[in-house]
C-alpha positions as CSV (number, residue, x, y, z in Angstrom):
1,X,14.3,25.1,-10.1
2,X,14.8,28.4,-8.3
3,X,13.0,29.4,-5.1
4,X,11.0,31.9,-7.0
5,X,9.5,29.3,-9.4
6,X,8.8,26.6,-6.8
7,X,5.1,25.8,-6.2
8,X,3.8,26.3,-2.7
9,X,4.3,23.1,-0.7
10,X,1.2,21.3,0.5
11,X,2.5,17.8,0.7
12,X,3.9,17.5,4.2
13,X,2.2,14.1,4.6
14,X,4.5,12.8,1.9
15,X,7.7,14.2,3.5
16,X,8.9,17.2,5.4
17,X,11.9,19.4,4.8
18,X,14.7,18.8,7.3
19,X,14.7,21.5,10.0
20,X,17.8,23.7,9.9
21,X,18.5,22.9,13.5
22,X,18.4,19.2,12.7
23,X,20.8,19.7,9.8
24,X,23.3,21.5,12.1
25,X,23.2,18.5,14.5
26,X,23.7,16.1,11.7
27,X,26.7,17.9,10.2
28,X,28.5,17.7,13.5
29,X,28.6,14.0,13.0
30,X,30.4,14.1,9.7
31,X,33.9,14.8,8.6
32,X,37.3,14.3,10.4
33,X,36.5,16.9,13.0
34,X,33.0,15.6,13.6
35,X,31.5,12.7,15.6
36,X,32.1,10.2,12.9
37,X,33.2,7.1,14.9
38,X,31.5,3.7,14.7
39,X,29.0,3.5,17.5
40,X,29.6,-0.3,17.7
41,X,33.4,0.2,18.3
42,X,34.7,0.0,21.8
43,X,38.1,0.8,23.3
44,X,38.6,4.3,21.8
45,X,37.2,7.7,22.1
46,X,35.7,8.0,18.6
47,X,33.4,5.0,19.1
48,X,32.5,6.0,22.6
49,X,31.5,9.5,21.5
50,X,29.4,8.2,18.7
51,X,27.7,5.7,20.9
52,X,26.8,8.4,23.4
53,X,25.2,10.5,20.6
54,X,23.2,7.4,19.5
55,X,21.9,6.7,22.9
56,X,21.1,10.4,23.5
57,X,19.0,10.3,20.3
58,X,17.3,7.1,21.5
59,X,16.3,8.9,24.7
60,X,15.0,11.9,22.7
61,X,12.8,9.7,20.6
62,X,11.6,7.8,23.7
63,X,10.7,11.1,25.4
64,X,8.4,12.2,22.6
65,X,6.4,8.9,22.6
66,X,6.5,7.9,26.3
67,X,8.8,4.9,25.8
68,X,11.8,3.6,27.6
69,X,14.9,4.2,25.4
70,X,15.8,0.5,25.7
71,X,12.6,-0.5,23.9
72,X,13.5,1.4,20.7
73,X,15.3,-0.3,17.8
74,X,16.8,1.8,15.0
75,X,15.7,0.9,11.5
76,X,16.0,2.6,8.1
77,X,12.4,4.0,8.3
78,X,8.8,3.1,9.0
79,X,8.7,0.7,6.1
80,X,11.4,-1.4,7.6
81,X,9.9,-1.0,11.1
82,X,6.5,-2.3,9.7
83,X,8.2,-5.2,8.0
84,X,10.2,-6.1,11.2
85,X,7.1,-5.9,13.4
86,X,4.7,-7.9,11.1
87,X,7.1,-10.5,9.5
88,X,9.0,-10.7,12.8
89,X,5.9,-11.8,14.8
90,X,4.5,-14.0,12.0
91,X,7.7,-15.8,11.2
92,X,8.6,-16.4,14.9
93,X,5.2,-18.1,15.4
94,X,5.2,-20.0,12.1
95,X,1.5,-19.9,11.5
96,X,-1.6,-18.1,12.8
97,X,-4.1,-15.3,12.1
98,X,-3.4,-11.6,11.3
99,X,-5.7,-8.7,11.3
100,X,-5.2,-5.4,9.4
101,X,-7.3,-3.1,7.3
102,X,-7.9,-2.2,3.7
103,X,-6.8,1.4,4.3
104,X,-3.3,0.8,5.7
105,X,-0.1,2.1,4.1
106,X,1.3,-0.1,1.4
107,X,4.2,-1.0,3.7
108,X,1.7,-2.9,5.8
109,X,-0.6,-4.1,3.1
110,X,2.1,-5.6,0.9
111,X,3.8,-7.2,3.8
112,X,0.6,-8.8,5.1
113,X,-0.3,-10.0,1.5
114,X,3.1,-11.8,1.3
115,X,2.4,-13.6,4.6
116,X,-1.1,-14.4,3.3
117,X,0.4,-16.1,0.3
118,X,2.7,-18.0,2.6
119,X,-0.3,-19.5,4.4
120,X,-1.2,-17.1,7.2
121,X,-4.9,-16.4,7.7
122,X,-5.7,-12.7,7.3
123,X,-8.8,-10.7,8.1
124,X,-8.9,-7.5,6.1
125,X,-11.1,-5.0,8.0
126,X,-13.1,-2.4,6.0
127,X,-13.5,1.2,7.2
128,X,-16.9,2.7,7.9
129,X,-18.2,5.4,5.6
130,X,-16.1,8.0,7.5
131,X,-12.9,6.2,6.9
132,X,-12.5,4.8,10.4
133,X,-11.7,1.3,11.7
134,X,-14.0,0.9,14.6
135,X,-12.9,-1.0,17.8
136,X,-16.0,-3.2,17.5
137,X,-14.9,-4.4,14.1
138,X,-11.6,-5.4,15.5
139,X,-13.3,-7.3,18.4
140,X,-15.4,-9.2,16.0
141,X,-12.4,-10.2,13.9
142,X,-10.3,-11.5,16.8
143,X,-9.8,-15.3,17.1
144,X,-8.1,-17.6,19.5
145,X,-5.2,-18.0,17.0
146,X,-4.8,-14.3,16.3
147,X,-1.1,-13.4,16.5
148,X,-1.1,-9.7,15.6
149,X,-3.3,-6.8,14.8
150,X,-1.7,-4.0,12.7
151,X,-3.4,-0.7,12.3
152,X,-2.2,2.9,11.7
153,X,-2.7,5.7,14.2
154,X,-3.3,8.4,11.6
155,X,-4.3,7.6,8.0
156,X,-1.7,9.0,5.6
157,X,-4.3,9.9,3.0
158,X,-7.3,11.0,5.0
159,X,-5.8,12.3,8.3
160,X,-8.3,10.3,10.3
161,X,-7.4,9.1,13.8
162,X,-7.8,5.4,14.8
163,X,-8.9,4.8,18.4
164,X,-5.8,2.7,19.3
165,X,-6.4,3.0,23.0
166,X,-9.7,1.2,22.8
167,X,-8.5,-1.3,20.2
168,X,-5.3,-2.1,22.1
169,X,-7.3,-3.0,25.3
170,X,-9.4,-5.4,23.3
171,X,-6.5,-7.0,21.5
172,X,-4.5,-7.4,24.8
173,X,-7.5,-9.0,26.5
174,X,-7.3,-11.8,24.0
175,X,-3.6,-12.2,24.3
176,X,-2.6,-11.1,20.8
177,X,0.0,-8.4,20.0
178,X,-0.9,-5.0,18.7
179,X,1.3,-3.1,16.2
180,X,0.6,0.5,15.3
181,X,2.1,2.4,12.3
182,X,2.6,5.9,13.8
183,X,4.7,7.4,11.0
184,X,2.2,10.3,10.5
185,X,1.5,10.9,14.2
186,X,4.7,12.2,15.8
187,X,4.6,15.8,16.7
188,X,0.9,16.0,15.8
189,X,-0.8,14.0,18.6
190,X,0.2,12.9,22.1
191,X,1.6,9.4,22.3
192,X,2.3,7.7,25.6
193,X,3.4,4.1,25.2
194,X,3.6,3.7,29.0
195,X,-0.2,4.1,29.0
196,X,-1.3,2.5,25.7
197,X,-1.9,-1.2,25.2
198,X,0.4,-1.2,22.2
199,X,3.2,-3.8,21.8
200,X,5.0,-2.5,18.6
201,X,5.0,1.0,17.1
202,X,6.7,2.2,13.9
203,X,8.3,5.7,13.5
204,X,9.9,7.6,10.7
205,X,12.1,10.7,10.9
206,X,11.3,12.3,7.6
207,X,7.7,12.8,8.5
208,X,8.8,14.9,11.5
209,X,11.4,17.3,9.9
210,X,14.2,14.8,10.2
211,X,16.2,13.0,7.5
212,X,15.1,10.2,5.2
213,X,16.5,6.8,5.7
214,X,16.1,6.5,9.5
215,X,13.3,5.3,11.7
216,X,12.6,3.2,14.8
217,X,10.5,0.4,16.1
218,X,9.2,0.3,19.6
219,X,9.3,-3.2,21.0
220,X,7.4,-3.5,24.2
221,X,7.8,-6.2,26.9
222,X,5.1,-8.5,25.5
223,X,6.6,-8.5,22.0
224,X,10.1,-9.4,23.2
225,X,10.9,-13.0,22.4
226,X,8.0,-13.0,19.9
227,X,9.9,-11.2,17.2
228,X,12.3,-12.7,14.6
229,X,15.0,-10.5,13.2
230,X,14.8,-9.7,9.5
231,X,18.3,-8.3,9.1
232,X,21.3,-10.5,10.2
233,X,25.0,-9.9,10.5
234,X,26.4,-8.9,13.8
235,X,23.5,-9.0,16.2
236,X,23.2,-5.2,16.6
237,X,20.2,-3.5,18.2
238,X,19.6,-6.3,20.8
239,X,19.8,-8.9,18.0
240,X,16.8,-7.5,16.2
241,X,18.5,-5.4,13.5
242,X,22.1,-5.9,12.4
243,X,24.1,-3.2,10.6
244,X,26.4,-0.4,11.4
245,X,24.4,2.5,12.8
246,X,24.3,5.8,10.9
247,X,25.2,8.2,13.7
248,X,24.3,11.3,11.7
249,X,20.9,10.1,10.7
250,X,20.1,8.8,14.2
251,X,21.2,12.1,15.7
252,X,19.0,13.9,13.2
253,X,16.0,11.8,14.2
254,X,16.6,12.4,17.9
255,X,17.0,16.1,17.3
256,X,13.9,16.3,15.1
257,X,11.8,14.4,17.7
258,X,13.1,16.6,20.5
259,X,12.1,19.7,18.5
260,X,8.7,18.2,17.7
261,X,8.0,17.8,21.4
262,X,9.1,21.4,22.2
263,X,6.9,23.0,19.6
264,X,4.0,20.5,19.4
265,X,1.4,22.4,21.3
266,X,2.1,25.7,19.6
267,X,2.4,24.1,16.1
268,X,-0.9,22.1,16.4
269,X,-2.8,25.2,17.4
270,X,-1.3,27.3,14.6
271,X,-1.9,24.7,12.0
272,X,-5.4,24.0,13.3
273,X,-6.4,27.6,12.5
274,X,-4.8,27.4,9.1
275,X,-6.5,24.1,8.4
276,X,-9.9,25.4,9.4
277,X,-9.5,28.3,6.9
278,X,-8.4,25.9,4.2
279,X,-11.2,23.5,4.8
280,X,-13.9,26.1,5.0
281,X,-12.6,27.7,1.8
282,X,-12.4,24.4,-0.1
283,X,-15.8,23.2,0.9
284,X,-17.3,26.6,-0.2
285,X,-16.1,25.8,-3.7
286,X,-18.6,24.2,-6.1
287,X,-18.5,20.4,-6.2
288,X,-15.9,20.0,-3.4
289,X,-16.6,17.7,-0.4
290,X,-14.5,16.2,2.4
291,X,-13.3,12.6,2.2
292,X,-13.2,11.0,5.6
293,X,-14.4,11.8,9.1
294,X,-15.0,15.5,9.8
295,X,-14.2,15.3,13.5
296,X,-11.9,12.3,14.4
297,X,-8.9,13.6,12.5
298,X,-5.8,15.7,12.7
299,X,-5.8,19.2,11.3
300,X,-2.6,18.7,9.2
301,X,-4.1,16.6,6.4
302,X,-7.2,17.3,4.3
303,X,-8.5,15.1,1.5
304,X,-11.3,16.5,-0.7
305,X,-13.2,15.1,-3.6
306,X,-13.7,17.5,-6.6
307,X,-16.8,16.7,-8.6
308,X,-16.3,18.6,-11.8
309,X,-16.1,17.2,-15.3
310,X,-12.7,17.7,-16.9
311,X,-10.9,18.7,-13.6
312,X,-7.4,17.5,-13.5
313,X,-5.1,18.0,-10.5
314,X,-2.1,18.2,-12.8
315,X,-3.4,21.7,-13.8
316,X,-2.4,22.8,-10.3
317,X,1.2,21.5,-10.4
318,X,2.8,24.8,-11.4
319,X,1.4,26.6,-8.4
320,X,0.8,24.0,-5.8
321,X,2.8,20.9,-4.7
322,X,0.1,18.5,-3.4
323,X,-1.0,14.9,-3.9
324,X,-3.8,13.3,-5.8
325,X,-2.7,10.1,-4.1
326,X,-0.3,9.0,-1.3
327,X,3.4,9.0,-1.8
328,X,3.5,5.2,-1.7
329,X,1.2,5.1,-4.8
330,X,2.6,8.1,-6.7
331,X,4.4,5.9,-9.2
332,X,1.0,4.6,-10.3
333,X,-1.9,6.3,-12.0
334,X,-4.3,3.9,-10.3
335,X,-6.9,5.4,-8.0
336,X,-6.2,5.4,-4.2
337,X,-6.9,2.1,-2.5
338,X,-7.9,4.1,0.6
339,X,-10.6,6.1,-1.3
340,X,-11.9,3.1,-3.1
341,X,-12.3,1.4,0.3
342,X,-14.4,4.3,1.4
343,X,-16.8,3.6,-1.5
344,X,-15.7,6.2,-3.9
345,X,-15.8,5.3,-7.6
346,X,-12.4,5.2,-9.4
347,X,-13.4,8.5,-11.1
348,X,-14.2,10.1,-7.8
349,X,-11.0,8.8,-6.3
350,X,-8.9,10.1,-9.2
351,X,-10.6,13.5,-8.8
352,X,-9.6,13.8,-5.2
353,X,-6.8,16.0,-3.7
354,X,-4.8,15.6,-0.5
355,X,-3.5,18.9,0.9
356,X,-1.2,18.6,4.0
357,X,0.1,21.5,6.0
358,X,3.3,21.8,8.1
359,X,5.8,23.8,10.0
360,X,6.5,26.3,7.2
361,X,2.9,26.8,5.9
362,X,1.8,30.4,6.2
363,X,-1.6,32.0,6.1
364,X,-0.7,33.6,2.7
365,X,0.0,30.1,1.3
366,X,-3.5,28.9,2.3
367,X,-5.1,31.9,0.6
368,X,-3.1,31.3,-2.5
369,X,-4.1,27.7,-2.6
370,X,-7.7,28.6,-2.3
371,X,-7.3,31.1,-5.1
372,X,-5.5,28.6,-7.4
373,X,-8.0,25.8,-6.8
374,X,-11.0,28.1,-7.1
375,X,-9.7,29.4,-10.5
376,X,-9.2,25.8,-11.7
377,X,-12.8,25.0,-10.8
378,X,-14.2,28.1,-12.4
379,X,-12.4,27.6,-15.7
380,X,-14.5,26.4,-18.6
381,X,-14.4,22.6,-19.0
382,X,-12.4,21.2,-21.9
383,X,-14.3,20.8,-25.2
384,X,-14.1,17.0,-25.6
């Protein structure tokens, strides 16, 4: 596919292209002339140099999210981080109660379902009509035997924001641990783990203009000693995640997070303006309405329901790259579990679109998207 035939990209919530500056930093870790040494090696310059690069990247990630570098554990991505956090706490305890919601990412939902099958008690919170998990709902679900509450900071399909500050205080008051999936949040909202009552937080590089295959888990002081490793074989990463570290990917994540911090204020303002134009234009079209809360949300992600007989998002594929579901569900034609939890019918959920904007989205792209979607909605319905 040549650049002239590629559709405009509106699927940044699924993944982001790697920033060219990040690519340059990664390439310097490859090849004989690069920083290719094993970070775990000691006693020679190659290993020491790679180890310094890894620790610099750890500091860069920590700086963006307000965490001490020593509290960050490298993983292969947010999916592994979620597994380590949830299974790690549950298996270390042996039994107990978990709380999560029906609108989490599948990496959380499937992990919790497995533990439920193994005998752990689980409370599945339902969102309100705006797609929000309210702090009061968490309070009402907490029990004396609650081990862990796991909720996402930003919903990957709706773009809605969870009030993790208020929820964290309630969870901590009971003595349980609080895990937050922040894969969609870095570079979009301020995160300060020194201030938040959060014990575990998952991160992913490829949602923040870094490479795929690398992520991190923040493990706060209260979670240490309450977490069982899921990957064994050498005791790397403070005994919580064994395996030779991929220096180039780690450096890529550090570089991407450093860049995200440097441009966050400007980027959020620019995308906020583009998002307002896109949202206003979409909601002006016949039969289009917003899914999820109108206010407690990020600008980067919009999810809209299209109420028009015969409309098929596949008709947009030649011009626009967007999602009719989240990336974790894209292999299935089933309606989104998030939209169903909001009360949409299967037909309404299947007729919804997620458009997500990012670093390379331009004003002309937004106008073109509105033109394409408007044309699809004004076309005569199929005769069947």
